C-alpha positions as CSV (number, residue, x, y, z in Angstrom):
1,X,28.5,-51.9,-13.9
2,X,27.9,-55.5,-12.5
3,X,31.2,-56.8,-13.9
4,X,33.1,-53.9,-12.2
5,X,31.3,-54.7,-8.9
6,X,32.2,-58.3,-9.2
7,X,35.9,-57.6,-9.8
8,X,36.1,-55.1,-6.9
9,X,34.4,-57.5,-4.6
10,X,36.6,-60.4,-5.6
11,X,39.7,-58.4,-4.8
12,X,38.2,-57.2,-1.6
13,X,37.3,-60.7,-0.4
14,X,40.8,-62.0,-1.2
15,X,42.4,-59.1,0.6
16,X,39.9,-58.8,3.4
17,X,42.3,-59.9,6.1
18,X,44.5,-56.9,5.6
19,X,42.0,-54.1,4.6
20,X,38.9,-54.6,6.6
21,X,38.3,-52.5,9.7
22,X,35.8,-53.4,12.4
23,X,33.8,-56.2,10.8
24,X,31.0,-56.2,13.3
25,X,30.6,-52.4,13.0
26,X,30.6,-52.6,9.2
27,X,28.0,-55.4,9.3
28,X,25.7,-53.4,11.5
29,X,26.0,-50.4,9.2
30,X,25.4,-52.5,6.1
31,X,22.0,-53.4,7.3
32,X,20.9,-49.8,7.0
33,X,22.8,-49.0,3.8
34,X,21.0,-51.1,1.1
35,X,21.3,-48.4,-1.6
36,X,24.6,-48.0,-3.5
37,X,24.9,-44.3,-3.6
38,X,27.5,-41.9,-5.0
39,X,29.8,-42.6,-2.1
40,X,29.6,-46.4,-2.5
41,X,28.5,-47.0,1.0
42,X,27.5,-50.6,0.4
43,X,30.7,-51.4,-1.5
44,X,32.9,-49.8,1.2
45,X,31.2,-51.8,3.9
46,X,31.5,-55.1,2.0
47,X,35.1,-54.2,1.3
48,X,35.6,-53.9,5.1
49,X,34.2,-57.4,5.6
50,X,30.6,-56.8,6.4
51,X,28.4,-59.9,6.4
52,X,25.3,-59.4,4.3
53,X,23.6,-62.5,5.9
54,X,24.1,-61.5,9.6
55,X,20.7,-61.2,11.2
56,X,20.2,-58.6,13.9
57,X,17.1,-56.7,14.9
58,X,15.0,-59.0,12.8
59,X,16.7,-58.7,9.4
60,X,20.0,-59.0,7.6
61,X,21.2,-56.5,5.0
62,X,20.4,-59.1,2.3
63,X,16.7,-59.2,3.5
64,X,16.4,-55.4,3.3
65,X,17.9,-55.2,-0.2
66,X,15.6,-58.0,-1.5
67,X,12.5,-56.5,0.2
68,X,13.1,-53.0,-1.2
69,X,14.2,-54.2,-4.6
70,X,17.6,-52.4,-4.4
71,X,19.1,-54.3,-7.2
72,X,22.7,-52.9,-7.2
73,X,23.0,-53.5,-3.5
74,X,21.5,-56.9,-3.8
75,X,23.9,-57.9,-6.6
76,X,26.9,-56.8,-4.6
77,X,25.7,-58.8,-1.6
78,X,25.0,-61.9,-3.6
79,X,28.5,-61.8,-5.0
80,X,29.8,-61.9,-1.4
81,X,27.3,-64.7,-0.6
82,X,28.5,-66.8,-3.5
83,X,32.2,-66.2,-3.0
84,X,32.1,-66.8,0.8
85,X,29.7,-69.8,0.6
86,X,27.1,-68.1,2.7
87,X,23.4,-69.2,2.7
88,X,21.2,-67.1,0.4
89,X,18.2,-68.6,2.2
90,X,19.2,-67.4,5.7
91,X,15.9,-66.7,7.5
92,X,15.1,-63.3,9.1
93,X,13.6,-63.0,12.6
94,X,10.2,-64.1,11.2
95,X,11.6,-67.1,9.3
96,X,11.4,-65.3,6.0
97,X,14.1,-65.8,3.3
98,X,15.2,-63.0,1.1
99,X,13.3,-64.6,-1.8
100,X,10.1,-64.7,0.3
101,X,10.4,-61.0,1.0
102,X,11.1,-60.1,-2.6
103,X,8.1,-62.2,-3.8
104,X,5.8,-60.7,-1.2
105,X,6.6,-57.2,-2.3
106,X,6.4,-57.9,-6.1
107,X,10.1,-57.3,-6.7
108,X,10.5,-59.5,-9.8
109,X,14.0,-58.4,-10.7
110,X,15.2,-59.1,-7.1
111,X,13.4,-62.5,-7.3
112,X,15.4,-63.2,-10.5
113,X,18.7,-62.3,-9.0
114,X,18.1,-64.4,-5.9
115,X,17.0,-67.4,-8.1
116,X,20.2,-67.0,-10.2
117,X,22.1,-67.3,-6.9
118,X,20.3,-70.6,-6.2
119,X,17.7,-69.4,-3.7
120,X,15.2,-72.1,-2.9
121,X,11.9,-71.4,-4.8
122,X,10.1,-73.8,-2.4
123,X,11.4,-72.4,0.8
124,X,8.8,-72.5,3.5
125,X,8.9,-69.5,5.9
126,X,8.9,-70.8,9.4
127,X,6.4,-68.4,11.1
128,X,3.9,-68.0,8.3
129,X,4.2,-71.5,6.7
130,X,4.2,-70.0,3.2
131,X,6.4,-70.4,0.2
132,X,7.6,-67.5,-2.1
133,X,4.9,-68.6,-4.5
134,X,2.2,-68.3,-1.8
135,X,3.4,-64.8,-1.1
136,X,3.3,-63.8,-4.7
137,X,-0.1,-65.4,-5.2
138,X,-1.4,-63.6,-2.1
139,X,-0.3,-60.2,-3.5
140,X,-1.4,-60.9,-7.1
141,X,2.1,-60.4,-8.5
142,X,1.8,-62.3,-11.8
143,X,5.3,-61.6,-13.1
144,X,6.8,-62.9,-9.9
145,X,4.5,-66.0,-10.0
146,X,5.7,-66.7,-13.6
147,X,9.3,-66.2,-12.6
148,X,9.0,-68.6,-9.7
149,X,7.2,-71.2,-11.7
150,X,9.9,-71.0,-14.4
151,X,12.4,-71.8,-11.6
152,X,10.3,-74.9,-10.7
153,X,8.3,-73.6,-7.8
154,X,5.7,-76.1,-6.8
155,X,2.3,-74.8,-7.8
156,X,0.6,-77.4,-5.6
157,X,2.7,-77.3,-2.5
158,X,0.4,-77.8,0.5
159,X,1.4,-75.7,3.5
160,X,2.1,-77.3,6.9
161,X,-0.7,-76.8,9.5
162,X,-3.3,-75.5,7.1
163,X,-3.0,-77.5,3.8
164,X,-3.4,-74.2,1.9
165,X,-1.8,-74.1,-1.6
166,X,-0.8,-71.0,-3.6
167,X,-4.2,-71.2,-5.3
168,X,-5.9,-70.8,-1.9
169,X,-3.9,-67.6,-1.2
170,X,-4.7,-66.1,-4.6
171,X,-8.4,-66.9,-4.2
172,X,-8.6,-65.7,-0.6
173,X,-7.4,-62.3,-1.8
174,X,-9.5,-62.1,-5.0
175,X,-6.5,-62.2,-7.3
176,X,-8.2,-63.5,-10.4
177,X,-5.2,-63.0,-12.8
178,X,-3.0,-64.8,-10.3
179,X,-5.5,-67.7,-10.2
180,X,-5.5,-67.8,-14.0
181,X,-1.7,-67.9,-14.1
182,X,-1.5,-70.7,-11.5
183,X,-4.2,-72.7,-13.2
184,X,-2.4,-72.4,-16.6
185,X,0.7,-74.0,-14.9
186,X,-1.0,-77.0,-13.3
187,X,-2.4,-75.7,-10.0
188,X,-5.2,-77.9,-8.8
189,X,-8.1,-77.2,-6.5
190,X,-6.9,-79.3,-3.6
191,X,-8.8,-79.4,-0.3
192,X,-7.1,-77.8,2.7
193,X,-6.9,-79.4,6.1
194,X,-10.5,-78.3,6.7
195,X,-11.7,-80.1,3.6
196,X,-12.3,-76.9,1.6
197,X,-11.1,-76.0,-1.9
198,X,-10.5,-72.4,-3.0
199,X,-13.8,-72.3,-4.8
200,X,-15.7,-73.4,-1.7
201,X,-14.3,-70.3,0.2
202,X,-15.4,-68.1,-2.7
203,X,-18.9,-69.5,-2.9
204,X,-19.3,-69.1,0.9
205,X,-18.7,-65.4,0.4
206,X,-15.6,-65.7,2.5
207,X,-13.8,-63.4,0.1
208,X,-14.4,-59.7,0.2
209,X,-14.5,-57.7,-3.0
210,X,-14.6,-53.9,-3.4
211,X,-17.4,-52.1,-5.2
212,X,-21.2,-52.2,-5.3
213,X,-23.3,-55.4,-5.4
214,X,-23.1,-55.9,-9.2
215,X,-19.3,-55.3,-9.2
216,X,-18.9,-57.8,-6.3
217,X,-21.0,-60.4,-8.2
218,X,-19.0,-60.0,-11.4
219,X,-15.7,-60.2,-9.5
220,X,-16.8,-63.3,-7.7
221,X,-18.1,-65.0,-10.9
222,X,-14.8,-64.1,-12.7
223,X,-12.8,-65.7,-9.9
224,X,-14.9,-68.8,-9.9
225,X,-14.6,-69.1,-13.7
226,X,-10.8,-68.8,-13.4
227,X,-10.7,-71.5,-10.7
228,X,-12.9,-73.8,-12.8
229,X,-10.8,-73.3,-16.0
230,X,-8.8,-76.3,-17.4
231,X,-5.2,-76.1,-16.5
């Protein structure tokens, strides 16, 4: 399926000057057609010269496909990105790259596709000052965390303005398994710009846990144990 898509897109891009219709119209439509259906809407629009990286109304088609984990649509768009030399890290209206959106939503296969297309694993989203790894840690998406680390995402990247690291975001949200994964791969309890480590926030009861008092105590102790574990 993917080889067929690549061959079709190669031909389409070479011949685009003679076969495409209204490129602007096709690009606008593509943003809303992230799913490759029986009628091949995405393929048709890409054939007509639609730009998957054109940002309008907040997001480009590439962002929508990554965010929703629509893998066939994403693959087709990434073929165009590669062949036309477009930027896979183009920011949306909130400064988010497609990789940030896929990581935030736990779409590990989309994350893998984007990394294969040379998406930057250490891209810092402009508005939120977070990397893809921070978003994955915040959501507790362990498979995404592992995939990003395998692509050399920096486990100890300190965010501008706050000094938070991915470990801070995992701890803030009570994601013990994410903390364990980060610690196994060298994440260190650095202080943020306020001089506080992730453990300090947990001990100050700044983290909310669901359940009764005993469950909350156990969850907090498990998180502190994970933070204290040797990397």
